[in-house]
Structures are given as C-alpha cells and as structure tokens.
N, C-alpha and C positions, 0 to 999 in steps of 0.2 A: 430644296431646289426652287420650290414655288416662292419662298421668301426672297431668294436671291433675284429671281426674275422681277418681282415687284419692286425691289430696291433699285435694280437697273433701270426699270421704266421710270421710277420716281426721279432718279438722278438725271436721266436724259431730259426729263421735263424741266429740270432746274438749269439746264445748260443755257448759256447766254444765246440770244438770237443771232443768227448769222447775218453778216453785213449784206447790204444791198449793193450790187455791182452792176454798172451799166457801161457800155462802150459803143463806139461807132463800128458797126459790123462791116462796113465797107473799107475800113482803114486797115492797112497792111502793117502789123506790128513786127513782122519778121525782119524788117530793115533796121530796127532800132539796135544800137550798140552802146550809145552813151546817154547819160542823163546829167541834169543839173537841177538845183533847186530854183524856184521861180524868182527868188530874191535872197538877200542876205538874211532876212527874217521871214522865212516862208510860212510861218504859222500865224494865221489871222485868228485873233481871239475876239469873240463877240463882246460888245460893250456891256459892262455891268456883271460879267461872270465872276463870282466871288471865289477866292481861295485857289487861284491857279498858280502853281509853283513856277518861279522864273526858270527852273531847270527843265520844264516840260518840253520846250522847243528843242533843246539839245537832245533829249531822249528820242523825240519823234524823228529828228534828222538822222540820228545814229541807227535807230532800228530800221528805218527805210533804206538807208545806205547799205546796211548789212544784208537785208533781204534782196535788194536789187543786185548787189555784188555777187551774192550766192547764185543768182540766176544768170550770171555772165555779163551784166551791164557794168560799164565803167563810169565813175563819176568824173566829170570835167569841171574845172573851175570857171571857165568862160561859158556863160549860158548860151551865147551865140553859136558855140561849137557843138552844143549838145543836140541829140536827136529829139529828146523830149525833156520837158521841165515838170517838176513836181511841186505842188502847193497843197497846203493844209488849211482847214477851217475848223475851229473848235467853238462850240456853242453849248448852251444849256438853258434850262428853264426849271423853275420851281413848279412842282405839280402837287395836286392834292387828290388822294384816292379816298372815296367814301364808300364804305361797305355796310349795308344793313342786313340783318338776318333776324328771323323771328325766334323768340325763346318762349318757353311757357313756364308758368308757375302752377303747380297742381295742388289742389286742396283735397284732403281726405280725412274727414273726421270720423268715419265709420258709423256704427249704429248707436242710437240712444235708447236706452231702456228696452221695454218689451216690444221688439219688432220695429222700432222707429228707424227712420232712414238717416237722419242727421244731414250734414253738409257733405256733398261730394261734387266737386266742380273743378274746372280748369280755367285759368286766366292766361292770356297771351300778351306779350309786349314785344317790342322791337329793340334790339341793341344796335347801336350805330358806332362804327369804328372809323376814325378819321386819321389818315396818315399823310404827312407832308414829306416829300422827297425831291431830290434834284435829278433830272434826267439830262445826261450829257450826250452830245452828238459830235462825232469826229468825222470829217469828210476829207478825202484825198482826191485830188484832181491831177490828171496828167494832160499836158498840152503838147501838141506837136510844135516844135520850135519853128519849122519852116512855114507852116500855115498859120501859126498862132491860134489854133482852134483846139478846144477840148476834145480828147479822143477816148478818155477813160475816167470813170468816176466811181468811187466807193464811199459808202456811208454806213457807220455803225452807231447804234444808239444803246446806251447802258444806263441803268440806275446807278448813281454815284453812291457807293456804299463806303463805310468806314475802311474796309479792307482795300478798296481801290484808292482811297485818299492816302492810306499809309504806305502802299506799295504800288504806285502807278506803273512802274516799269514792267512788272509781270503782266498786268492787264493790257498795256499797250502792245507788248510782244504778241500776246494772244490775238488781239484785234487785228493788228497788221498782218499776222500770219494768215488769219482767215480772209482778210481783204485780198491779199496777193496770192492766195492758194491757186487760183487758176489764171495767173498772169504769166506771160502774155496770153490774151485770148486767141483762140485759133479759129 
C-alpha cells in the first residue's frame, strides 16, 4: 500500500500545470447564448514559431466549438449576432535548463605494510547537465461583442515534447478541457 501511495504522489507531481484563468468579475456571463470566432482565422501564431502544423487551427476551432456546444452555447456564423467572440494566440520560445550537482570520487588504497596508513581521501567535482527545450503557450480570449472588451482569458504553458508533436489533438483536448472546466464563471 505504501508503494501505491508513493506512486500516486509521484504521478500527481508529473501532471501538467493547470491553466491560468482570469475574467471580469463584474461581467454577467449568464446572458450569453451564442458565440462566434473573432475572425475567419482566429488563431494568431507568434512569428518564428517552428513546426506548427497547418491543421492546428482547425483542431483548436473544433475542440472549442465542441466544448462550448456541450455547455449549451450555439455557434453563429455572423460575428455581429454573437454574444461573445473567441480568439486564440499561440506562442513559444526555446529555453535552456542548466542543472549542476556535486559528485564525489573516493580513493581508498588501504594500509601499506606494517601499520602504514596509505592513501585514503575523497575528491569532489561538479556535473553539469544542459537541456534545451521548447515551451509553448496557448491563450484563449473571449470578448463581449456588444462592448468589444475582453471578459475572459485563459493561458496554458507546456513543454513541447515528442508525444505532443506526434499527437497534438489529445493534448489540446486536455488543455481546453482544463481551461473551460469552470466556464462560465459564476
């Protein structure tokens, strides 16, 4: 049982960080019934972000539409007729993580001859590990169409792994599920 508890604690520590969500607390979200995307291409991608699939925007739109529809909102094609508009921003940056930790090399030659002491000492040195990785940021913004002001914002940050690159849909569904978990705010 103790091993199972330790494993669960370890796995919980490996979980992706929860998204940051912010909203206008004075805004009344209960009046919203319809939504649209902010433009025909609502995903803004930061300049110079390498390796972004051209299918990513379609996935983001579809996942968002599925989540909002499941919560009772209806997508309308005319943005002017919507209660709120949805926009996305994708960014990323290369990062470097440097970790140093001490290691030791121990010598132990034992005794020499009749009661001699010989060499017995320790030497320490530092190992340094350098890891380069890409950190991606996905933000979702909701704007009130009548006031044209932002009313809700969510942002998620992830290290872009090989698994995420190979299967972005699974990761996006998890991120958007976490972002919209408490939407609409009450």
